[in-house]
N, C-alpha and C positions, 0 to 999 in steps of 0.2 A: 892749843897754842894761842896765845894772846894776839899775835901779829897776823893771823890768818884772816883773809877776807874771802868768803865764798862768792861765786859768780852771782848767785841769787841776791846778794846784798847790793849788787850794782845793776844787774841786768833784769829789771822788773819795774813795775810801776813804783813800788816802794823804793826800789833801788835808785830810780831817778831822783826821788826825794832825798835819799841818803847822799847822793853825789852833790846835789844842790846844797844841802846842809853843810857838807864838808867845805865846799867852795865858799859859801857865805861866811863860815867861820875863819877860813884861811885868808880871804880877801874881803874884809868888811867894807873897805873903801869902794868896792865895785858894786855894792848892793843898790838895787833900785828899791827904794823904800815902799812904793806902792805894790810892787810885785812881791816883796818879802812879806808885807802885811797880808796880802791874799794867801800866800803860801802858809803862813802861820794859822790862818783861820780855816783852812781847807780840810782839816781832818784827814781822812783816808784818801782824799782826792788831791793830795799835794803834788803827786807826779803829774796829774793833769794840768795843774796850775803852771808847773815848770814847762811842760811841753807847749802849752798855749802861748806862754810869754816868750818862749824861744822863737816861735814862728813870728811873733810880733817884733822881735829884735832885741829883747833884753839880753845883754852880753853874758851875764852870769848864767842865766837860764839856758842860753844857747851853748855855752861851754859845757854845762852839765849834760845836756842832751848829746852833744858830740862825744863826750867821754863815755856815756852809757852805751851809745850806739856803736862806738869803736870796740868796747868790751864785748858787746853782742856779736859783732862781726868776727872778732878774734875767737870767741867760743864756738861759733858756727864753723869757722875754718878748722878749729881743733877737732870738732866732732866729724867733719868731713874727712879729715885725715885718719881718724881712728876707724871709721866704718867704711870708707871708700864706697859710698852709695852710687854705683855707676849708673843707676836709673835716675839719679837726681837727689839733691838735698832739698827738702821742702821745709821752709822756714815758716812756722805757724805760730799761733797765739795772738794775744792782744797787742803785744808790742809791734808786731810787723805792720798791720794796717794803720795803726795810730802814728807810726813814725816812718811811713814809706818814703816821705820826702828826704829823709836823712839816710835811707837805706839804698835807694836806687841811684844808679850812676857810677861809672868807673872810679871817680874821684871822691865818692862819698866816704865819710868816716867808716861806715860799715864795710864797704868793699875794700878799702885800703887795708883795714885790719884783717879782714877775711883772707886776703891774698898775701899778707906779709908773713910768709912761712919759710923764708930762707930757701934752702936747696930743695925743700919739698913743695914749694909754691907751684911748680909745674904740674904736680899731681892734681891740684885744684882746677886746672884748666880742662881736665878730662871729666869733671863732675858738673853736670848741669845744676844750676842753682835757681830755685823757684821761691818767690814770695807768695804765700797763700794769704789772700786778703780776707777770707771768711773767718770771723773770730770764733765761731762756735763749731769748728771742724771736729774737735774732740767729742762733743755731744752728738754730732752727726754720725761719727764712727761708732760710738757706743750704741746708738739706735740701730744701725745696720747689724751689729753683732747680736743685739737682743732679738731682732727680727729673725735672723738666721737660727738662733738658738730656739726660739719659739716654734718656728717651722719644723725644726728637727725633732723637738720634743713631742709635738702634736701632729706629726705627719700622718700617723695611722688614723687618728680621729677625723682629720680633714679630708682624707682620700676616700671615705666610704660613703 
């Protein structure tokens, strides 16, 4: 489908760059020329340029971050409703620690979108929500699994 946009096109480092590019094309009169020049030269670090300049007050960059973070919150809310993780929803990955200023707080774009679930919104009140600040949590988990597997496979050799 030509009109479909996947979450990953918006909720990711590259997604932030995509949102900024869309806004820059839609609202060229709002471009900060210095910020846009940095953006164009940044290669695969364009999302970082947008995030950095959003914190510094660039209105277009800030709008891009707010849109991306709201989409992130909406998706986490959808996942919470799908899985009902009563032990808690753990939000991990690189976006969380890099954008924690836009995620925390009841009135943040993330939380407003997370909780905006109509009649199912009350369900989210029963699910603890945690922001995991450690960026390499996936690697840490893979290491734990590998160690367990190693110990299991070589338990007889090590016990003798």
